[in-house]
C-alpha positions as CSV (number, residue, x, y, z in Angstrom):
1,M,14.8,-4.7,1.0
2,H,11.2,-4.1,2.0
3,R,8.1,-5.6,4.0
4,L,4.6,-6.2,3.8
5,D,2.2,-5.8,6.3
6,K,0.7,-8.9,7.7
7,D,-2.6,-9.6,5.7
8,T,-0.9,-8.0,3.0
9,S,-0.6,-9.8,-0.5
10,G,1.8,-9.3,-3.3
11,L,5.5,-8.4,-4.4
12,I,8.1,-7.9,-2.4
13,L,12.2,-7.3,-3.3
14,I,14.7,-9.4,-2.0
15,A,18.5,-8.5,-2.7
16,K,20.5,-12.1,-3.6
17,T,24.0,-10.1,-2.9
18,R,25.4,-7.4,-0.7
19,G,26.2,-5.3,-3.3
20,A,22.7,-5.9,-4.8
21,L,21.4,-5.0,-1.7
22,A,23.6,-1.9,-1.5
23,N,22.6,-1.1,-4.5
24,L,19.1,-1.8,-4.1
25,S,18.9,0.4,-0.5
26,A,19.9,3.6,-2.3
27,Q,17.2,3.5,-4.7
28,F,15.1,2.8,-2.0
29,K,16.5,5.9,0.1
30,S,16.5,8.3,-2.8
31,R,12.7,7.0,-3.7
32,E,13.8,5.9,-7.1
33,V,12.0,2.6,-6.2
34,K,8.5,2.7,-7.4
35,K,5.6,0.9,-5.6
36,A,1.9,0.3,-6.7
37,Y,-0.9,-0.8,-4.5
38,V,-4.6,-2.2,-5.3
39,A,-7.2,-1.7,-2.1
40,L,-10.6,-2.2,-2.0
41,V,-11.8,1.0,0.6
42,K,-15.1,1.3,2.1
43,G,-16.9,4.0,0.6
44,R,-16.8,6.3,-2.6
45,V,-13.3,7.8,-2.7
46,T,-13.8,11.6,-4.5
47,P,-12.2,13.3,-6.6
48,K,-10.9,10.0,-9.2
49,S,-7.1,11.1,-8.4
50,G,-5.4,13.1,-5.4
51,V,-3.4,12.9,-2.6
52,I,-3.5,12.3,0.9
53,D,-1.2,14.7,2.6
54,A,-1.4,13.2,5.9
55,P,2.0,12.0,8.2
56,S,1.8,8.8,9.2
57,G,3.8,7.6,12.0
58,A,3.4,5.8,15.6
59,T,1.0,7.4,18.2
60,A,3.4,6.5,21.1
61,P,6.9,4.8,20.9
62,T,5.4,2.0,23.0
63,V,2.7,1.3,20.9
64,R,4.0,0.6,17.4
65,R,1.1,-1.2,15.7
66,W,-1.5,1.4,16.3
67,L,-0.5,4.3,14.0
68,S,-2.5,7.8,12.9
69,P,-1.8,10.9,11.4
70,T,0.8,13.4,13.2
71,Q,2.8,16.3,12.6
72,A,6.1,15.2,12.9
73,A,6.2,11.9,10.5
74,R,6.7,11.9,6.8
75,R,4.6,12.9,4.4
76,A,3.1,10.7,1.6
77,R,1.5,10.9,-1.8
78,L,-1.2,8.5,-3.2
79,T,-4.3,7.5,-4.8
80,T,-6.1,6.8,-8.4
81,V,-9.3,5.7,-8.4
82,L,-9.9,2.3,-10.3
83,R,-13.2,1.3,-10.2
84,Y,-16.8,2.1,-8.2
85,F,-18.7,-0.4,-6.7
86,E,-21.9,0.6,-4.7
87,D,-20.4,1.2,-1.4
88,Y,-16.7,0.9,-2.5
89,T,-14.1,1.7,-4.6
90,L,-11.2,-0.1,-5.4
91,V,-8.2,2.3,-5.7
92,E,-4.6,2.2,-6.7
93,A,-2.2,4.0,-4.0
94,R,1.4,4.8,-4.7
95,P,3.1,5.4,-1.7
96,E,6.3,8.0,-1.9
97,T,7.6,6.3,1.1
98,G,7.7,3.5,3.2
99,R,6.3,4.1,6.6
100,T,4.7,1.3,8.8
101,H,0.9,0.7,7.5
102,Q,1.1,3.9,5.5
103,I,-1.7,3.1,2.9
104,R,-3.9,1.9,5.9
105,V,-3.8,4.8,7.9
106,H,-3.8,7.3,5.6
107,F,-7.3,5.6,4.0
108,A,-8.7,5.3,7.8
109,S,-7.6,9.1,8.4
110,V,-9.8,10.0,6.0
111,G,-12.8,8.1,6.5
112,R,-12.1,5.5,3.7
113,P,-10.6,2.1,5.8
114,I,-9.5,-0.4,3.9
115,V,-11.8,-3.1,3.8
116,G,-11.3,-6.4,5.9
117,D,-8.6,-4.2,8.0
118,A,-9.5,-4.8,11.9
119,T,-6.7,-2.2,13.0
120,Y,-7.7,0.5,11.4
121,G,-11.2,-0.4,10.4
122,A,-13.5,-3.4,10.6
123,K,-13.4,-7.0,9.7
124,S,-15.2,-7.7,6.5
125,E,-17.6,-10.6,5.6
126,L,-16.4,-9.7,1.8
127,V,-13.0,-11.1,2.4
128,G,-11.3,-12.4,5.3
129,R,-8.1,-10.1,5.8
130,Q,-7.5,-6.6,4.2
131,F,-7.8,-6.2,0.9
132,L,-4.5,-4.6,0.2
133,H,-2.1,-5.8,-2.2
134,A,1.8,-5.0,-3.8
135,Q,0.5,-5.4,-7.4
136,K,3.6,-3.3,-9.5
137,L,7.5,-2.9,-8.4
138,S,9.8,-1.0,-10.3
139,F,13.3,-0.3,-10.0
140,K,16.7,-0.8,-12.0
141,L,18.4,-3.9,-11.8
142,P,21.4,-3.3,-9.9
143,S,23.5,-5.9,-12.6
144,T,23.0,-3.5,-15.6
145,G,21.1,-0.5,-14.6
146,K,18.3,-1.1,-16.5
147,L,14.5,0.1,-15.3
148,T,12.8,-3.2,-14.5
149,E,8.9,-3.5,-13.6
150,F,7.4,-6.7,-11.9
151,T,3.5,-7.0,-11.5
152,A,1.7,-9.5,-9.6
153,P,-1.9,-10.4,-9.8
154,L,-4.6,-10.0,-7.8
155,P,-5.0,-13.6,-5.4
156,L,-7.9,-15.5,-5.6
157,D,-9.6,-14.2,-2.4
158,L,-9.5,-10.9,-3.3
159,Q,-10.3,-11.1,-7.0
160,A,-13.5,-13.0,-5.7
161,A,-14.6,-10.7,-3.3
162,L,-14.3,-8.1,-6.7
163,D,-16.4,-10.7,-8.6
164,R,-19.2,-10.9,-5.6
165,L,-19.7,-6.8,-6.2
166,G,-20.4,-7.5,-9.8
């Protein structure tokens, strides 16, 4: 139903039947599926909650890997501070759309790249990959229409990075 960037951990949604696929696709299209990611970013994010309203899209059709904010692409809303560390901020990001690299591009565009993101920021000795985790996913079950939320705890490598920060 959707994908995670390479080196992003967490929840993904998979349809088991064609009927479920159609139902979930409609929920994604109407933005009924809600996603929440946890990210550790470099620097101090202020204010404690707000919106990164920079569109994200490909810089050129031939270079889809490198993305930057552009006026032509869809806008997205994001972020709440969960915790401050000395030179880092742990945030929850709730994208409204599912653009490629959206969260990574948006934080980099405001000078707060995700820790360990070598594409839009820099590698980090704190963690061996980007610190981005799909933690929550809510949607209506195709079989019953019941609103359901799933959560995934931080994997050990990301939790260890937080533990090192104190």
